[in-house]
VOGU-3710 file (C-alpha; in Angstrom, 3 decimals, decimal comma):
1> atgdmtvfaf> 0,000/0,000/0,000  1,165/3,528/-0,742  -1,242/5,425/1,506  -4,218/5,277/3,837  -7,465/3,670/2,681  -11,055/4,787/3,217  -12,903/2,034/5,073  -16,460/2,023/3,698  -17,387/-0,943/5,907  -17,144/1,321/8,981
11> pfavgaafkh> -20,141/3,642/8,320  -22,310/0,669/7,361  -21,415/-1,187/10,581  -21,916/1,884/12,781  -25,108/2,920/10,992  -26,588/-0,568/11,335  -25,733/-0,723/15,054  -27,427/2,623/15,727  -30,448/2,113/13,485  -31,114/-1,497/14,430
21> qnfsrlfymn> -30,307/-1,248/18,155  -27,316/-3,577/18,271  -24,562/-1,802/20,193  -22,868/-5,029/21,283  -21,463/-5,494/17,781  -19,600/-2,190/18,024  -17,201/-3,656/20,592  -15,963/-6,145/17,993  -16,217/-4,143/14,812  -12,429/-3,730/14,419
31> yglppsedsv> -12,126/-7,427/13,604  -12,087/-7,967/9,859  -11,384/-4,311/9,087  -8,047/-3,079/7,694  -5,252/-2,198/10,145  -6,027/0,900/12,186  -2,850/2,730/11,194  -3,744/2,440/7,483  -7,422/3,401/7,690  -9,625/6,490/7,415
41> vfvdnhdlqr> -13,202/6,222/8,730  -16,327/8,359/8,641  -20,022/8,242/9,518  -21,045/9,742/6,177  -19,389/11,137/3,056  -20,271/12,610/-0,341  -20,562/9,173/-1,967  -22,668/7,528/0,726  -25,158/10,412/0,779  -26,112/9,497/-2,773
51> lrdrsslltf> -26,853/5,820/-2,152  -30,517/4,963/-2,594  -30,496/2,208/0,044  -29,859/3,946/3,357  -31,143/1,203/5,647  -27,736/0,903/7,354  -26,431/4,457/6,936  -26,822/7,656/8,947  -26,987/11,236/7,739  -27,302/14,493/9,612
61> eedplqfrla> -30,287/15,467/7,469  -32,194/12,258/8,191  -31,652/12,085/11,980  -29,373/14,829/13,352  -29,178/13,543/16,932  -28,495/9,921/16,023  -25,855/11,066/13,532  -24,184/13,132/16,250  -24,139/10,181/18,659  -22,537/8,024/15,965
71> qvfmltwpya> -19,951/10,729/15,445  -19,221/10,637/19,192  -18,507/6,925/18,832  -16,229/7,440/15,841  -14,191/10,161/17,533  -13,768/8,291/20,827  -13,363/4,698/19,628  -9,686/3,707/19,177  -9,618/2,804/15,511  -8,250/4,524/12,420
81> ypqifsgfkm> -8,086/8,204/11,494  -11,541/9,815/11,768  -12,775/12,101/9,018  -15,390/14,743/9,853  -17,769/15,195/6,939  -19,520/18,459/6,141  -22,181/18,548/3,467  -25,103/20,467/2,024  -28,827/19,954/1,674  -29,834/18,039/-1,436
91> nsfdqgpplg> -33,168/17,892/-3,233  -32,072/15,525/-5,984  -29,704/12,586/-6,374  -27,149/14,334/-8,617  -27,347/17,803/-7,064  -24,041/19,630/-6,688  -23,016/22,183/-4,043  -24,835/25,531/-3,775  -23,782/27,944/-6,516  -23,931/31,713/-6,794
101> pdlmtkpvdc> -25,011/33,724/-9,893  -21,436/33,390/-11,181  -21,772/29,575/-11,003  -19,038/29,468/-8,368  -19,565/27,481/-5,171  -21,048/29,673/-2,450  -18,991/30,288/0,716  -19,734/27,965/3,635  -22,061/29,993/5,861  -23,702/27,231/7,959
111> tttwtcehrl> -27,047/29,051/7,960  -28,800/28,036/4,731  -27,788/25,208/2,393  -24,561/24,067/4,056  -25,164/21,612/6,922  -21,742/22,124/8,581  -21,491/18,894/10,574  -17,847/19,785/11,296  -18,976/22,804/13,337  -21,380/21,021/15,649
121> pevaglvrfr> -20,713/22,314/19,191  -19,405/19,011/20,587  -16,874/18,290/17,817  -13,996/20,407/19,160  -14,212/18,747/22,585  -14,323/15,284/21,035  -11,245/16,000/18,932  -9,504/17,151/22,104  -10,529/13,888/23,794  -9,112/11,834/20,926
131> nltdrafytt> -5,799/13,687/21,041  -5,460/13,460/24,827  -6,281/9,730/24,995  -4,048/8,566/22,145  -1,598/7,015/24,639  -4,387/4,600/25,622  -5,454/3,450/22,171  -7,523/0,590/23,581  -10,684/0,124/25,656  -11,433/-1,244/29,117
141> nrwsngtnqm> -14,561/-1,403/31,311  -16,777/-2,235/28,369  -20,488/-2,210/29,176  -23,638/-2,451/27,068  -27,291/-3,188/27,663  -27,091/-5,213/24,439  -29,196/-2,878/22,353  -28,759/0,895/22,440  -26,630/1,887/25,439  -22,875/1,442/25,797
151> afsrgrlgfv> -19,865/2,634/27,778  -16,112/2,106/27,767  -12,917/3,542/29,206  -9,815/4,611/27,347  -7,366/3,208/29,862  -6,998/5,632/32,750  -7,231/8,680/30,499  -10,908/8,919/29,586  -14,412/7,488/29,710  -17,294/7,403/27,212
161> ainnstenie> -20,998/6,561/27,576  -23,473/6,734/24,697  -27,229/6,497/25,239  -29,151/5,987/22,000  -32,303/4,958/23,874  -35,323/6,884/25,136  -34,574/6,035/28,787  -31,890/7,129/31,235  -28,806/5,026/31,865  -29,181/4,488/35,602
171> ehlqttlpsg> -26,255/2,037/35,975  -23,276/2,902/38,168  -20,828/2,563/35,306  -17,264/1,519/36,092  -14,557/3,914/34,952  -10,848/4,181/35,706  -11,040/7,885/36,484  -9,982/9,421/39,798  -12,812/10,403/42,107  -14,213/13,871/41,530
181> hycnvaegln> -16,483/15,989/39,383  -16,158/16,309/35,620  -17,506/18,397/32,769  -18,864/16,579/29,739  -16,319/16,938/26,926  -19,212/16,403/24,478  -21,120/19,363/25,893  -23,312/21,018/23,333  -24,918/17,778/22,204  -27,120/17,989/25,300
191> sadrncakly> -28,189/21,529/26,193  -27,999/20,738/29,932  -24,230/20,293/29,597  -23,485/23,637/27,968  -20,709/25,604/29,658  -20,367/22,810/32,220  -23,772/23,600/33,734  -24,061/19,930/34,680  -21,297/18,040/36,479  -20,758/14,265/36,432
201> fvdsksrlmt> -19,570/12,660/39,682  -17,164/9,716/39,904  -16,994/8,114/43,360  -14,050/6,677/45,327  -14,457/3,339/43,494  -14,219/5,079/40,100  -17,915/4,551/39,368  -19,888/7,166/37,459  -22,785/7,986/39,766  -24,753/10,389/37,527
211> aiqpksavvl> -27,627/9,204/35,326  -27,153/9,690/31,590  -30,098/11,199/29,755  -31,767/9,678/26,660  -30,227/10,438/23,272  -27,068/11,877/24,767  -23,415/11,077/25,353  -21,068/11,687/28,261  -17,354/11,921/27,525  -14,962/12,553/30,431
221> laneriqk> -11,228/13,275/30,522  -9,066/12,329/33,512  -6,922/15,453/33,287  -9,964/17,732/33,316  -11,265/16,771/36,745  -12,753/19,690/38,662  -11,503/20,192/42,205  -14,376/21,136/44,535
//
């Protein structure tokens, strides 16, 4: 090989797990895929948006919140180089990007036709999480309810919980984080977490003691513990 490869199996596997309520398969999805160091992955891209069969694919236009949760998984799961897609609204299969009167592509303004998935409020924090946990490029403390809730640690550096269900996660989830209070690195996805308005408490046994709301994600970093 002379360069990295785009792994089209990844968005189909992730999309199917989210759409068909089968989170357990996500823990084993690396098996059978190309080596992590040679791979580029994504939740959606310009080719996939134009497929007619979308039964196992996610788009921001179709289900913004579910797409964002899948993007949380991609950016926190230790596999490959993640690619953040940013697209535009389409009314037809072969439609190109928005053009001005001069037939030149319009600037990206994120208010009209451009969907700007790369500027979603949680993305910057998730990229920071990925960079700060790269020394623990593996998972521990895996947990799932078998359908649409999951959690895992990134060694002792971080913790992730994703709730794709319509009910709270009430489990005392095991982490490897030091005891204390934490902001949600993925704040912005859930309005209650904006500007660290809501804190998540980890007890002396490294268990997350705060319920996780439906259709939300909690992403915590060990080095961003809040001293109270």
